[in-house]
C-alpha positions in Angstrom: 16.7 55.5 55.2 15.8 57.3 51.9 12.2 58.7 52.1 10.6 58.9 48.6 9.2 61.9 48.0 5.2 61.8 47.0 4.8 63.3 43.6 2.0 65.9 42.5 -0.3 65.4 40.0 -2.6 68.1 38.5 -6.0 66.8 36.7 -8.0 69.8 34.8 -11.3 68.1 34.0 -14.8 69.6 34.3 -16.9 66.3 34.0 -17.2 65.3 37.9 -17.5 61.8 37.1 -13.6 61.8 35.1 -12.2 63.6 37.7 -13.3 61.1 40.4 -12.3 58.4 38.6 -8.8 59.5 37.8 -8.2 61.0 40.8 -9.4 57.6 42.6 -7.1 55.6 40.1 -4.0 58.0 40.7 -4.5 58.2 44.4 -4.8 54.7 44.5 -1.4 54.3 42.7 0.4 56.5 45.5 0.2 60.2 44.1 -1.4 63.0 45.4 -3.9 64.3 43.0 -4.8 68.2 42.5 -8.7 68.7 40.8 -9.2 71.9 39.1 -12.5 72.0 37.1 -11.8 75.0 34.9 -8.5 76.1 32.8 -7.9 79.3 34.9 -8.2 77.1 38.1 -6.1 75.0 36.8 -3.2 77.8 35.9 -3.5 79.2 39.2 -3.5 75.7 41.0 -0.4 74.7 39.3 1.3 77.9 39.8 0.5 77.5 43.6 1.7 73.5 43.7 4.2 73.0 41.2 2.6 69.8 40.1 5.1 67.2 38.9 2.7 66.2 35.8 -0.1 67.8 34.5 -3.3 66.0 33.1 -5.5 68.0 31.2 -8.9 67.5 29.1 -9.0 69.4 25.8 -12.4 71.1 25.9 -12.7 73.3 29.4 -15.3 75.9 30.4 -12.8 78.9 29.7 -9.5 78.2 28.3 -8.9 75.0 26.3 -6.1 72.3 27.3 -4.1 73.6 24.8 -4.3 77.2 25.6 -3.9 76.2 29.3 -0.6 74.4 27.8 0.6 76.9 26.0 -0.4 79.6 28.5 1.9 77.2 31.3 5.2 76.8 28.4 5.7 80.4 29.1 6.4 80.7 32.4 10.1 79.2 33.1 8.8 76.9 35.9 7.1 74.7 33.2 9.1 74.7 29.9 9.9 70.8 31.1 6.8 70.0 33.0 5.2 66.9 31.6 1.6 67.8 30.2 -0.4 65.1 29.1 -3.6 65.7 27.2 -6.7 63.3 28.3 -9.6 63.7 25.8 -12.2 62.2 23.8 -10.9 63.8 20.8 -9.3 60.9 19.2 -8.6 62.0 15.7 -4.7 62.1 14.8 -5.3 66.4 13.4 -6.5 67.3 17.5 -3.2 65.5 18.5 -0.8 67.0 16.3 -2.5 70.7 17.2 -1.9 69.6 20.9 1.1 68.7 20.5 2.1 71.8 18.6 0.5 73.6 21.3 3.5 72.1 23.7 1.6 69.4 24.8 4.1 66.4 26.2 1.6 63.8 25.7 -2.2 62.5 24.3 -4.2 59.9 25.7 -7.8 59.4 24.4 -11.1 58.4 26.1 -12.2 56.6 27.7 -9.9 56.1 30.1 -8.6 52.6 30.7 -7.7 53.0 34.6 -5.3 49.7 34.3 -3.1 51.3 32.2 -3.3 54.8 33.1 -0.7 55.0 36.2 1.6 53.0 33.8 1.2 55.8 31.1 1.7 58.9 33.9 5.0 56.8 35.2 5.8 57.0 31.0 5.5 60.6 30.8 6.9 61.3 34.4 10.7 59.5 33.3 10.9 62.0 30.2 9.0 60.4 27.8 6.9 62.1 24.9 4.7 61.8 22.3 6.3 63.3 18.6 5.0 64.0 15.2 7.3 64.3 12.1 8.4 68.1 11.2 6.2 68.5 8.6 3.0 67.6 10.4 4.0 69.7 13.1 4.4 73.0 11.0 0.6 72.3 9.6 -0.5 71.8 12.9 1.3 74.7 14.4 -0.6 77.0 11.5 -3.9 75.1 12.1 -3.3 75.9 15.9 -2.4 79.5 15.5 -5.6 79.6 13.2 -7.6 78.4 16.0 -6.4 80.5 19.0 -7.2 83.9 16.7 -10.9 82.2 15.9 -11.4 82.0 19.5 -10.1 85.6 20.0 -12.1 87.2 17.9 -15.5 85.0 19.1 -14.5 86.1 22.3 -13.6 89.7 21.4 -17.0 90.2 19.7 -18.4 88.1 22.9 -17.5 90.8 25.0 -18.2 94.1 22.5 -22.0 92.8 22.7 -22.0 92.3 26.4 -20.6 95.5 26.8 -22.7 97.5 24.2 -25.8 95.9 26.4 -24.3 96.9 29.6 -23.8 100.6 28.1 -27.7 100.1 26.9 -28.7 99.2 30.8 -26.9 101.9 32.0 -28.4 104.3 29.9 -31.9 102.9 31.0 -31.0 102.9 34.8 -29.8 106.5 34.9 -33.0 107.7 33.0 -35.3 105.6 35.0 -33.3 107.4 38.2 -33.7 110.9 37.0 -37.7 110.5 35.9 -37.8 108.9 39.1 -36.1 111.4 41.2 -38.6 114.0 39.3 -41.4 112.7 39.4 -41.1 111.8 43.0 -40.4 115.9 43.7 -43.7 117.3 42.0 -46.0 115.0 45.2 -43.5 115.2 47.4 -44.2 119.7 47.1 -47.5 119.2 47.7 -47.6 116.7 50.7 -44.7 119.8 52.2 -46.8 122.6 50.9 -50.2 120.8 52.7 -48.5 119.9 56.1 -47.5 123.6 56.1 -50.6 124.6 55.2 -52.4 122.3 58.1 -49.6 123.4 60.5 -50.3 127.0 59.9 -54.4 126.9 60.3 -55.5 128.4 63.7 -57.4 125.4 65.3 -54.3 123.1 64.3 -52.2 125.6 65.9 -54.1 125.9 69.0 -54.1 122.1 69.1 -50.4 122.0 68.7 -50.1 124.9 71.7 -52.2 122.4 73.8 -50.5 119.0 73.0 -46.7 118.0 73.2 -47.8 114.8 71.6 -48.8 116.6 68.5 -46.1 118.7 68.8 -43.8 115.9 68.3 -46.0 114.1 65.9 -46.1 117.6 63.6 -42.3 117.7 64.0 -41.4 114.2 63.0 -43.9 115.0 59.8 -41.9 117.9 58.9 -38.4 115.9 59.4 -39.4 113.7 57.2 -40.6 115.6 54.3 -37.4 117.5 54.4 -35.2 114.7 54.7 -37.4 112.5 51.5 -36.4 116.0 50.2 -33.0 115.7 50.3 -32.8 112.0 49.3 -34.7 113.1 45.9 -32.4 116.4 45.7 -29.6 114.0 46.0 -30.6 112.0 43.2 -31.5 114.8 41.1 -28.0 116.1 41.1 -26.1 112.9 40.5 -28.1 112.6 37.5 -26.9 115.5 36.6 -23.6 114.7 37.3 -23.8 111.6 35.3 -24.8 113.4 32.4 -22.2 115.9 32.2 -24.9 118.0 32.8 -23.7 119.9 35.9 -23.6 123.7 35.5 -21.4 125.8 37.7 -23.1 129.0 39.0 -19.3 130.7 39.3 -19.3 133.2 41.7 -16.8 134.7 45.1 -17.5 131.8 47.9 -16.2 132.1 51.3 -15.1 128.7 52.6 -15.0 129.4 56.1 -18.4 130.8 56.1 -19.7 127.1 54.3 -17.9 125.2 57.0 -19.5 127.2 59.4 -22.7 127.0 58.2 -22.1 123.2 57.8 -20.9 123.1 61.5 -24.5 124.8 62.6 -26.5 122.6 60.3 -25.7 119.5 62.5 -25.8 121.0 66.1 -29.9 120.0 66.4 -29.0 116.3 65.3 -25.8 116.1 66.7 -27.9 116.5 70.3 -29.0 112.7 70.2 -25.2 111.8 69.3 -22.0 112.2 71.2 -19.8 113.4 68.7 -17.8 116.2 68.8 -17.6 119.0 66.1 -14.2 120.9 66.0 -13.8 124.0 63.9 -12.1 127.1 63.9 -13.1 129.7 61.4 -9.9 131.8 62.1 -8.1 129.2 60.0 -9.8 128.8 57.2 -8.9 131.1 53.7 -11.5 133.5 52.8 -11.3 133.5 49.1 -12.3 131.1 45.9 -14.5 131.1 42.7 -16.7 128.4 42.8 -20.3 127.2 43.1 -21.3 128.2 46.5 -24.6 125.9 46.5 -22.8 123.0 45.0 -19.7 123.6 47.7 -22.0 123.7 49.8 -23.7 120.2 49.7 -20.2 119.0 48.9 -18.9 119.7 52.6 -22.2 118.9 53.8 -21.9 115.3 52.7 -18.5 114.7 53.8 -18.9 116.0 57.2 -22.3 113.7 57.2 -20.3 110.6 56.2 -18.1 111.5 59.3 -20.1 111.7 61.8 -22.3 108.4 60.6 -18.9 106.1 60.8 -17.6 107.6 64.0 -19.3 105.9 67.3 -20.0 108.1 70.5 -17.5 109.7 72.2 -15.5 110.6 68.8 -14.4 113.7 67.1 -14.6 115.4 63.9 -12.2 118.0 62.5 -13.0 120.4 60.0 -9.5 121.8 58.6 -8.3 124.2 55.4 -5.1 125.3 54.3 -4.2 127.5 50.8 -1.6 128.7 48.7 -1.5 130.8 45.9 -3.4 128.4 43.2 -5.1 125.9 45.5 -7.3 125.2 49.0 -7.4 122.0 50.9 -10.5 121.4 52.6 -10.3 118.5 55.2 -12.3 116.4 56.8 -11.1 113.9 59.7 -13.0 111.3 61.9 -11.7 109.2 64.8 -14.3 106.3 63.3 -13.9 103.0 62.0 -11.9 103.8 59.3 -11.6 102.3 55.5 -10.1 99.3 54.5 -7.7 99.9 51.7 -9.4 97.9 49.0 -12.6 100.2 49.6 -10.7 103.3 49.7 -10.6 103.3 45.8 -14.9 102.5 45.5 -15.9 104.7 48.0 -16.4 107.7 45.4 -18.6 105.4 42.9 -22.1 105.8 42.9 -24.5 103.9 45.0 -21.6 102.3 47.1 -22.3 101.4 50.7 -20.5 100.4 53.8 -21.6 97.7 56.2 -24.7 95.5 56.2 -27.5 97.0 54.4 -29.8 94.9 56.4 -29.0 97.6 59.4 -29.8 100.0 57.2 -31.0 103.7 58.8 -32.5 106.9 57.6 -31.3 108.8 60.2 -28.9 112.2 59.0 -26.5 111.1 61.8 -27.1 107.7 63.5 -23.6 105.5 64.1 -23.3 103.5 61.3 -26.5 104.8 59.5 -27.2 104.0 56.1 -28.0 106.0 52.8 -28.5 105.7 48.7 -24.4 105.5 48.5 -24.5 109.0 45.9 -22.8 111.4 49.0 -19.7 110.7 48.3 -20.2 110.2 44.6 -21.7 113.8 44.6 -18.9 114.9 46.7 -16.3 113.7 43.6 -18.8 115.0 40.6 -18.7 118.4 42.4 -15.2 118.9 42.9 -14.6 117.8 39.8 -16.6 120.0 37.6 -14.4 122.7 39.6 -11.3 121.3 37.9 -10.5 119.8 41.5 -9.7 116.3 42.9 -10.6 114.4 46.1 -9.3 111.8 47.8 -9.2 109.4 51.2 -6.5 108.6 53.5 -7.1 105.8 56.1 -5.1 103.6 58.0 -7.6 100.7 57.4 -11.2 99.4 58.6 -10.9 98.8 63.0 -14.2 99.2 64.4 -12.2 98.5 67.6 -9.0 100.8 67.4 -10.6 103.2 65.5 -8.4 104.6 63.2 -10.2 107.3 61.7 -10.4 108.6 58.0 -9.9 112.1 56.6 -11.3 113.3 53.2 -9.3 116.1 51.3 -10.3 118.3 48.7 -8.4 120.0 46.5 -9.5 123.1 44.4 -8.4 125.5 42.0 -8.7 129.3 44.1 -10.4 130.1 40.7 -12.5 127.4 39.2 -13.1 126.8 35.2 -17.0 127.8 34.2 -17.5 124.0 33.5 -15.6 121.1 33.8 -16.8 117.9 32.4 -16.7 114.6 34.4 -17.9 111.3 34.3 -19.1 109.5 37.9 -18.7 105.7 37.7 
């Protein structure tokens, strides 16, 4: 006994009532029916399912039914597939343009559910609607003009939207810069007043006598320093964003910078079982660059490695050099980075993980930040004429594949290198 294959109909229609009516009618007639609400969705579904016939409305939210047809006809697998318009456009000129676009047949609304299955069967058997050569030529010209007109309108809309986005982006950058400057002034006063209070003889005597007060004062100072670091980070990225970063080029000892970074984390790492490995002897001792900015870059990379490495893990700082370049590497045994995120981790405000679990701790596992640290690194490295990238087998919080951030710098950095941070 031979089994008859159930034929598949794809219906592209944005009106829910029409979709439901046609789908039920054709399903009752024995067809397998797929539906799509938009032209692009219909194209994707057609490529995936390879339907025996495609029904499409002409007026769709994105591409028109005619444009969907033209796109599909450009692919060999759909050159002979029946594509039938089911539309409320009843004028002959619309029908002619549809056929010029490659439409096989033209059915009009309101839908006649009694004859629809017969019409579909007609087109499945090879039936098609035709028009005379002269009308076809005129219709092709009108269709070309329609497509060009729609393309022009879409380009103008995109240009307008792009200009609006540029204005918003500039406003955002200005707001970030002004906010950071406005916060820095009162914070400087808070820091100064707190030091004056701490240095006052009566307060100093109380601190020496009361262990709780010592903890409170230390917490206050740590919080102020943390806020200063955040504001400085914002100011640095704002200078990079506006291409106003000025390098103070001089002799730099990379090994000494790395040693400073490792030392700066010793106190914070007392709360974490993460080991930082650094061998000063393996580091080159000379390059030309901005020592302060390169120190900030290494600090951010080590900070990032510690935050994404669970307790019991390791962070390794290594370096190598040749005649022209120096590579500094920060490798961890942490959770790793998914391939699709490796291209975006250097973007501004990129954050990994759940922001609901955000922590302001400098070294807490999965502790959050503003998402500026790696963007700052990228801007500084590129300002030196170098490049920075990440290598990781992928993200896995169980197997801990780790990540390695590599920055490559020229031995002699240019006085200034324009950068753009995205």
